[in-house]
N, CA, C and O of each residue as an XYZ file, in Angstrom:
576
protein
N       0.841     -1.178      0.000
C       0.000      0.000      0.000
C       0.882      1.236      0.000
O       1.694      1.412      0.908
N       0.742      2.076     -0.978
C       1.558      3.281     -1.113
C       0.749      4.490     -0.652
O      -0.231      4.866     -1.294
N       1.156      5.091      0.451
C       0.459      6.264      0.986
C       1.256      7.501      0.604
O       2.430      7.622      0.953
N       0.613      8.424     -0.119
C       1.330      9.627     -0.545
C       1.134     10.784      0.426
O       1.946     11.708      0.459
N       0.063     10.742      1.217
C      -0.119     11.784      2.221
C      -0.916     11.232      3.393
O      -1.557     10.185      3.305
N      -0.852     11.980      4.497
C      -1.457     11.514      5.734
C      -2.099     12.716      6.419
O      -1.544     13.815      6.396
N      -3.268     12.511      7.028
C      -3.922     13.570      7.780
C      -3.631     13.362      9.265
O      -3.864     12.282      9.808
N      -3.124     14.399      9.906
C      -2.769     14.358     11.320
C      -3.494     15.474     12.068
O      -4.073     16.377     11.463
N      -3.449     15.391     13.397
C      -4.050     16.420     14.233
C      -2.940     17.166     14.963
O      -1.956     16.561     15.388
N      -3.099     18.485     15.110
C      -2.089     19.294     15.808
C      -2.777     20.308     16.707
O      -3.947     20.643     16.527
N      -2.023     20.779     17.668
C      -2.494     21.862     18.540
C      -2.044     23.179     17.920
O      -0.889     23.334     17.522
N      -2.964     24.112     17.849
C      -2.643     25.432     17.315
C      -2.715     26.429     18.467
O      -3.718     26.491     19.178
N      -1.662     27.202     18.648
C      -1.655     28.232     19.680
C      -2.492     29.413     19.225
O      -2.385     29.861     18.084
N      -3.321     29.911     20.124
C      -4.136     31.081     19.849
C      -3.576     32.225     20.689
O      -3.420     32.106     21.904
N      -3.279     33.336     20.015
C      -2.779     34.529     20.697
C      -3.702     35.693     20.390
O      -4.372     35.716     19.358
N      -3.730     36.653     21.293
C      -4.542     37.848     21.080
C      -3.659     39.075     21.244
O      -2.721     39.094     22.041
N      -3.985     40.089     20.470
C      -3.318     41.380     20.615
C      -4.075     42.155     21.685
O      -5.301     42.253     21.639
N      -3.349     42.699     22.636
C      -3.973     43.460     23.716
C      -4.476     44.796     23.149
O      -3.710     45.617     22.644
N      -5.772     44.969     23.256
C      -6.423     46.208     22.835
C      -7.268     46.699     24.011
O      -7.476     45.947     24.963
N      -7.756     47.931     23.970
C      -8.640     48.385     25.057
C      -9.855     47.463     25.229
O     -10.256     47.173     26.356
N     -10.435     47.007     24.126
C     -11.594     46.109     24.201
C     -11.203     44.772     24.821
O     -11.935     44.242     25.657
N     -10.044     44.216     24.418
C      -9.589     42.948     24.985
C      -9.399     43.080     26.493
O      -9.818     42.211     27.257
N      -8.758     44.180     26.917
C      -8.525     44.402     28.350
C      -9.853     44.483     29.110
O     -10.011     43.897     30.181
N     -10.785     45.211     28.537
C     -12.086     45.379     29.180
C     -12.796     44.032     29.329
O     -13.340     43.727     30.390
N     -12.787     43.228     28.260
C     -13.434     41.914     28.297
C     -12.738     40.983     29.300
O     -13.399     40.275     30.059
N     -11.415     40.993     29.295
C     -10.662     40.133     30.220
C     -10.950     40.541     31.670
O     -11.128     39.683     32.534
N     -10.995     41.837     31.928
C     -11.270     42.315     33.284
C     -12.691     41.955     33.709
O     -12.917     41.576     34.858
N     -13.647     42.072     32.790
C     -15.035     41.696     33.108
C     -15.126     40.221     33.461
O     -15.788     39.836     34.426
N     -14.450     39.405     32.664
C     -14.481     37.959     32.898
C     -13.871     37.619     34.259
O     -14.441     36.839     35.022
N     -12.721     38.200     34.556
C     -12.057     37.927     35.832
C     -12.887     38.456     37.000
O     -12.976     37.802     38.039
N     -13.491     39.625     36.842
C     -14.323     40.185     37.904
C     -15.540     39.297     38.137
O     -15.983     39.132     39.273
N     -16.078     38.726     37.065
C     -17.197     37.794     37.202
C     -16.801     36.567     38.012
O     -17.574     36.081     38.837
N     -15.594     36.071     37.771
C     -15.102     34.917     38.530
C     -14.929     35.282     40.006
O     -15.237     34.483     40.891
N     -14.438     36.486     40.258
C     -14.257     36.944     41.644
C     -15.616     37.042     42.342
O     -15.764     36.612     43.486
N     -16.610     37.613     41.645
C     -17.950     37.735     42.227
C     -18.548     36.363     42.539
O     -19.200     36.176     43.567
N     -18.316     35.406     41.636
C     -18.820     34.045     41.849
C     -18.172     33.425     43.088
O     -18.847     32.795     43.902
N     -16.857     33.612     43.222
C     -16.163     33.073     44.394
C     -16.648     33.746     45.676
O     -16.794     33.089     46.707
N     -16.898     35.054     45.613
C     -17.414     35.761     46.793
C     -18.764     35.191     47.230
O     -19.013     35.012     48.422
N     -19.631     34.907     46.259
C     -20.939     34.353     46.630
C     -20.785     32.927     47.158
O     -21.517     32.520     48.060
N     -19.834     32.162     46.600
C     -19.582     30.813     47.128
C     -19.074     30.888     48.566
O     -19.445     30.068     49.405
N     -18.222     31.876     48.845
C     -17.722     32.057     50.210
C     -18.869     32.384     51.166
O     -18.925     31.854     52.276
N     -19.776     33.250     50.740
C     -20.928     33.607     51.582
C     -21.806     32.387     51.842
O     -22.225     32.141     52.974
N     -22.079     31.626     50.783
C     -22.902     30.424     50.930
C     -22.256     29.435     51.892
O     -22.922     28.866     52.757
N     -20.962     29.240     51.730
C     -20.228     28.319     52.581
C     -20.334     28.744     54.036
O     -20.575     27.922     54.921
N     -20.155     30.025     54.271
C     -20.230     30.571     55.631
C     -21.621     30.345     56.225
O     -21.750     29.925     57.375
N     -22.661     30.626     55.436
C     -24.042     30.474     55.924
C     -24.372     29.007     56.180
O     -24.986     28.673     57.193
N     -23.960     28.125     55.253
C     -24.232     26.696     55.442
C     -23.511     26.164     56.677
O     -24.064     25.364     57.432
N     -22.288     26.609     56.874
C     -21.522     26.187     58.049
C     -22.201     26.638     59.327
O     -22.334     25.860     60.272
N     -22.636     27.902     59.362
C     -23.322     28.432     60.550
C     -24.625     27.671     60.813
O     -24.942     27.332     61.953
N     -25.376     27.410     59.733
C     -26.650     26.704     59.864
C     -26.430     25.296     60.431
O     -27.164     24.846     61.311
N     -25.409     24.617     59.912
C     -25.121     23.256     60.384
C     -24.693     23.265     61.841
O     -25.129     22.425     62.628
N     -23.842     24.211     62.198
C     -23.384     24.313     63.593
C     -24.565     24.608     64.512
O     -24.678     24.013     65.584
N     -25.434     25.511     64.106
C     -26.610     25.854     64.912
C     -27.506     24.635     65.106
O     -27.980     24.382     66.214
N     -27.740     23.874     64.028
C     -28.562     22.659     64.120
C     -27.942     21.648     65.080
O     -28.643     21.021     65.874
N     -26.626     21.497     65.000
C     -25.960     20.554     65.899
C     -26.070     21.016     67.355
O     -26.298     20.204     68.253
N     -25.910     22.304     67.580
C     -25.951     22.826     68.945
C     -27.348     22.717     69.547
O     -27.489     22.632     70.767
N     -28.378     22.717     68.710
C     -29.746     22.556     69.199
C     -29.960     21.165     69.790
O     -30.862     20.957     70.601
N     -29.123     20.218     69.378
C     -29.272     18.839     69.856
C     -28.774     18.669     71.286
O     -28.911     17.602     71.883
N     -28.204     19.723     71.815
C     -27.726     19.652     73.192
C     -26.208     19.721     73.239
O     -25.538     19.995     72.244
N     -25.694     19.460     74.439
C     -24.240     19.492     74.592
C     -23.739     18.111     75.007
O     -24.141     17.540     76.021
N     -22.849     17.617     74.173
C     -22.183     16.353     74.507
C     -20.844     16.356     73.786
O     -20.588     17.192     72.919
N     -20.013     15.426     74.155
C     -18.690     15.349     73.525
C     -18.830     15.044     72.033
O     -18.076     15.569     71.214
N     -19.789     14.200     71.688
C     -20.023     13.834     70.289
C     -20.423     15.055     69.458
O     -19.922     15.260     68.353
N     -21.318     15.845     70.001
C     -21.780     17.042     69.270
C     -20.642     18.050     69.151
O     -20.471     18.669     68.100
N     -19.869     18.218     70.209
C     -18.728     19.137     70.166
C     -17.739     18.708     69.087
O     -17.190     19.550     68.376
N     -17.509     17.399     68.961
C     -16.614     16.890     67.918
C     -17.188     17.151     66.531
O     -16.455     17.509     65.610
N     -18.493     16.972     66.381
C     -19.144     17.222     65.091
C     -19.053     18.702     64.712
O     -18.780     19.038     63.559
N     -19.281     19.573     65.682
C     -19.184     21.022     65.440
C     -17.764     21.380     65.004
O     -17.572     22.144     64.058
N     -16.786     20.832     65.688
C     -15.390     21.087     65.350
C     -15.076     20.585     63.942
O     -14.387     21.260     63.177
N     -15.581     19.401     63.602
C     -15.343     18.835     62.268
C     -15.967     19.723     61.195
O     -15.355     19.966     60.155
N     -17.190     20.210     61.449
C     -17.863     21.094     60.477
C     -17.066     22.385     60.322
O     -16.841     22.842     59.201
N     -16.640     22.970     61.425
C     -15.871     24.217     61.360
C     -14.549     24.016     60.625
O     -14.135     24.876     59.848
N     -13.886     22.889     60.864
C     -12.630     22.603     60.166
C     -12.861     22.465     58.660
O     -12.092     22.988     57.854
N     -13.936     21.749     58.291
C     -14.242     21.556     56.875
C     -14.566     22.906     56.216
O     -14.105     23.180     55.108
N     -15.339     23.728     56.882
C     -15.667     25.059     56.354
C     -14.389     25.880     56.170
O     -14.214     26.545     55.149
N     -13.509     25.831     57.152
C     -12.256     26.588     57.060
C     -11.371     26.092     55.919
O     -10.736     26.894     55.235
N     -11.324     24.776     55.711
C     -10.543     24.222     54.596
C     -11.111     24.692     53.259
O     -10.374     25.153     52.388
N     -12.432     24.570     53.107
C     -13.076     24.980     51.856
C     -12.914     26.480     51.625
O     -12.698     26.927     50.498
N     -13.022     27.245     52.703
C     -12.853     28.697     52.624
C     -11.441     29.044     52.172
O     -11.239     29.942     51.355
N     -10.474     28.324     52.711
C      -9.074     28.553     52.353
C      -8.846     28.299     50.861
O      -8.150     29.067     50.196
N      -9.438     27.212     50.337
C      -9.304     26.901     48.909
C      -9.912     28.005     48.048
O      -9.316     28.436     47.061
N     -11.099     28.455     48.432
C     -11.769     29.503     47.661
C     -10.980     30.814     47.713
O     -10.868     31.516     46.709
N     -10.439     31.137     48.876
C      -9.644     32.368     49.004
C      -8.363     32.279     48.181
O      -7.907     33.276     47.622
N      -7.794     31.097     48.110
C      -6.592     30.894     47.298
C      -6.922     31.120     45.820
O      -6.169     31.782     45.106
N      -8.058     30.563     45.363
C      -8.497     30.781     43.978
C      -8.742     32.262     43.719
O      -8.367     32.786     42.670
N      -9.368     32.930     44.675
C      -9.660     34.359     44.524
C      -8.364     35.164     44.410
O      -8.276     36.087     43.600
N      -7.370     34.821     45.211
C      -6.083     35.525     45.147
C      -5.410     35.338     43.792
O      -4.821     36.275     43.253
N      -5.498     34.122     43.241
C      -4.914     33.871     41.925
C      -5.608     34.720     40.857
O      -4.954     35.278     39.975
N      -6.911     34.811     40.942
C      -7.655     35.607     39.958
C      -7.347     37.092     40.136
O      -7.233     37.825     39.153
N      -7.212     37.532     41.373
C      -6.847     38.936     41.618
C      -5.468     39.244     41.027
O      -5.247     40.333     40.497
N      -4.547     38.286     41.119
C      -3.226     38.467     40.513
C      -3.339     38.555     38.995
O      -2.678     39.379     38.363
N      -4.187     37.694     38.409
C      -4.400     37.741     36.961
C      -5.006     39.078     36.554
O      -4.624     39.658     35.538
N      -5.944     39.559     37.346
C      -6.581     40.851     37.066
C      -5.538     41.965     37.088
O      -5.553     42.853     36.235
N      -4.648     41.915     38.049
C      -3.585     42.915     38.139
C      -2.656     42.824     36.925
O      -2.223     43.846     36.394
N      -2.353     41.605     36.491
C      -1.495     41.430     35.317
C      -2.160     41.993     34.066
O      -1.512     42.654     33.255
N      -3.455     41.731     33.913
C      -4.191     42.242     32.750
C      -4.145     43.768     32.733
O      -3.962     44.379     31.680
N      -4.311     44.370     33.897
C      -4.327     45.831     33.971
C      -2.981     46.447     33.593
O      -2.923     47.580     33.115
N      -1.904     45.698     33.808
C      -0.578     46.255     33.524
C      -0.063     45.912     32.126
O       1.001     46.388     31.729
N      -0.807     45.088     31.373
C      -0.362     44.735     30.022
C      -0.362     45.964     29.118
O      -1.281     46.782     29.155
N       0.682     46.072     28.310
C       0.759     47.186     27.367
C      -0.075     46.875     26.139
O      -0.185     45.723     25.721
N      -0.661     47.921     25.566
C      -1.456     47.761     24.358
C      -0.566     47.257     23.218
O       0.628     47.555     23.171
N      -1.154     46.502     22.316
C      -0.510     45.938     21.126
C       0.512     44.846     21.414
O       1.239     44.438     20.509
N       0.586     44.363     22.656
C       1.420     43.199     22.928
C       0.577     41.952     22.664
O      -0.651     42.021     22.621
N       1.243     40.821     22.489
C       0.542     39.568     22.223
C       0.517     38.723     23.491
O       1.517     38.602     24.199
N      -0.653     38.140     23.762
C      -0.800     37.269     24.925
C      -1.418     35.952     24.488
O      -2.224     35.909     23.558
N      -1.039     34.893     25.158
C      -1.565     33.570     24.838
C      -3.009     33.466     25.301
O      -3.360     33.916     26.392
N      -3.845     32.863     24.453
C      -5.264     32.677     24.770
C      -5.618     31.201     24.879
O      -6.777     30.858     25.113
N      -4.636     30.327     24.713
C      -4.906     28.900     24.796
C      -4.595     28.189     23.490
O      -3.811     28.673     22.673
N      -5.223     27.033     23.306
C      -4.960     26.220     22.120
C      -6.256     25.655     21.557
O      -7.261     25.521     22.255
N      -6.198     25.330     20.274
C      -7.268     24.614     19.583
C      -6.609     23.481     18.814
O      -5.394     23.468     18.621
N      -7.418     22.540     18.382
C      -6.871     21.460     17.568
C      -7.338     21.632     16.133
O      -8.437     22.125     15.877
N      -6.486     21.218     15.201
C      -6.868     21.232     13.789
C      -6.224     20.036     13.102
O      -5.274     19.438     13.606
N      -6.763     19.711     11.950
C      -6.208     18.633     11.150
C      -5.375     19.238     10.033
O      -5.667     20.336      9.558
N      -4.344     18.529      9.614
C      -3.505     18.986      8.504
C      -2.986     17.779      7.752
O      -2.957     16.659      8.262
N      -2.581     18.042      6.537
C      -2.080     16.973      5.679
C      -0.571     17.072      5.586
O      -0.015     18.158      5.423
N       0.082     15.932      5.690
C       1.531     15.872      5.559
C       1.849     14.831      4.480
O       1.216     13.780      4.380
N       2.844     15.173      3.694
C       3.271     14.260      2.627
C       4.770     14.056      2.726
O       5.463     14.786      3.434
N       5.257     13.071      2.020
C       6.690     12.778      2.020
C       7.440     14.030      1.569
O       7.077     14.664      0.578
N       8.481     14.371      2.303
C       9.291     15.537      1.968
C       8.885     16.793      2.733
O       9.636     17.769      2.738
N       7.695     16.797      3.391
C       7.260     17.961      4.175
C       8.074     18.063      5.457
O       8.549     17.061      5.991
N       8.224     19.283      5.938
C       8.881     19.512      7.213
C       7.807     19.446      8.306
O       7.063     20.406      8.507
N       7.731     18.327      8.997
C       6.697     18.104     10.000
C       6.781     19.119     11.133
O       5.756     19.586     11.628
N       7.982     19.456     11.539
C       8.145     20.388     12.651
C       7.552     21.750     12.307
O       6.866     22.356     13.130
N       7.815     22.232     11.090
C       7.238     23.512     10.676
C       5.713     23.434     10.594
O       5.017     24.385     10.948
N       5.205     22.300     10.127
C       3.748     22.156     10.006
C       3.069     22.069     11.378
O       1.882     22.369     11.507
N       3.816     21.663     12.381
C       3.249     21.574     13.737
C       3.245     22.941     14.439
O       2.498     23.146     15.395
N       4.073     23.863     13.965
C       4.218     25.166     14.626
C       3.348     26.217     13.935
O       3.834     27.045     13.164
N       2.054     26.161     14.232
C       1.110     27.105     13.651
C       0.435     27.855     14.792
O       0.106     27.270     15.824
N       0.235     29.146     14.598
C      -0.519     29.918     15.579
C      -1.417     30.915     14.870
O      -1.144     31.345     13.750
N      -2.491     31.267     15.550
C      -3.461     32.216     15.021
C      -3.426     33.441     15.930
O      -3.476     33.328     17.155
N      -3.341     34.608     15.306
C      -3.306     35.864     16.045
C      -4.639     36.579     15.860
O      -5.092     36.798     14.736
N      -5.261     36.941     16.986
C      -6.562     37.612     16.964
C      -6.445     39.052     17.430
O      -5.640     39.379     18.302
N      -7.265     39.906     16.831
C      -7.419     41.276     17.337
C      -8.907     41.462     17.567
O      -9.691     41.494     16.619
N      -9.292     41.583     18.825
C     -10.702     41.721     19.212
C     -11.563     40.611     18.616
O     -12.673     40.858     18.143
N     -11.034     39.379     18.644
C     -11.784     38.222     18.195
C     -11.720     37.937     16.710
O     -12.249     36.923     16.254
N     -11.086     38.808     15.948
C     -10.994     38.645     14.496
C      -9.585     38.160     14.149
O      -8.594     38.678     14.665
N      -9.510     37.158     13.266
C      -8.209     36.619     12.863
C      -7.440     37.698     12.115
O      -7.878     38.190     11.075
N      -6.286     38.055     12.665
C      -5.448     39.060     12.019
C      -4.337     38.404     11.207
O      -3.938     38.901     10.155
N      -3.845     37.267     11.723
C      -2.728     36.615     11.037
C      -2.711     35.129     11.388
O      -3.026     34.735     12.511
N      -2.339     34.318     10.404
C      -2.088     32.893     10.643
C      -0.602     32.691     10.377
O      -0.102     32.952      9.282
N       0.078     32.225     11.395
C       1.534     32.070     11.288
C       1.887     30.599     11.170
O       1.344     29.766     11.896
N       2.780     30.283     10.273
C       3.253     28.913     10.120
C       2.738     28.302      8.827
O       2.002     28.925      8.061
N       3.154     27.060      8.616
C       2.769     26.335      7.399
C       1.446     25.607      7.616
O       1.281     24.852      8.574
N       0.527     25.848      6.719
C      -0.752     25.140      6.816
C      -0.592     23.790      6.167
O      -1.542     23.008      6.125
């Protein structure tokens, strides 16, 4: 069987040019994530308080005290995780605010299929990226 070409899959890097609109959208998205985490923190706090109150209504015993302590520890662990996520997003928000206009930033990756034939430079064909300006393809870099 003589195969003259082959279809393969590759990851394509997606980059965006920092524009005022891009910055605004990125900040909105990050602020939305922060707001979501804040509401999760509030819910966690309220659920923890409600559970502790319900346990305390059952009276006072060593078993109940242990359960209350376990609930408080679990709430504190979950709270710590959420606060850590919030701090990471706040750092990202700060980075977005300091980015200079017209610089390129990575937006992630997509997959695409491509054809390779004998004699092609596979490495060059694997190194493709798409550059966006406000969501519009401005440039495709590399060998298709």
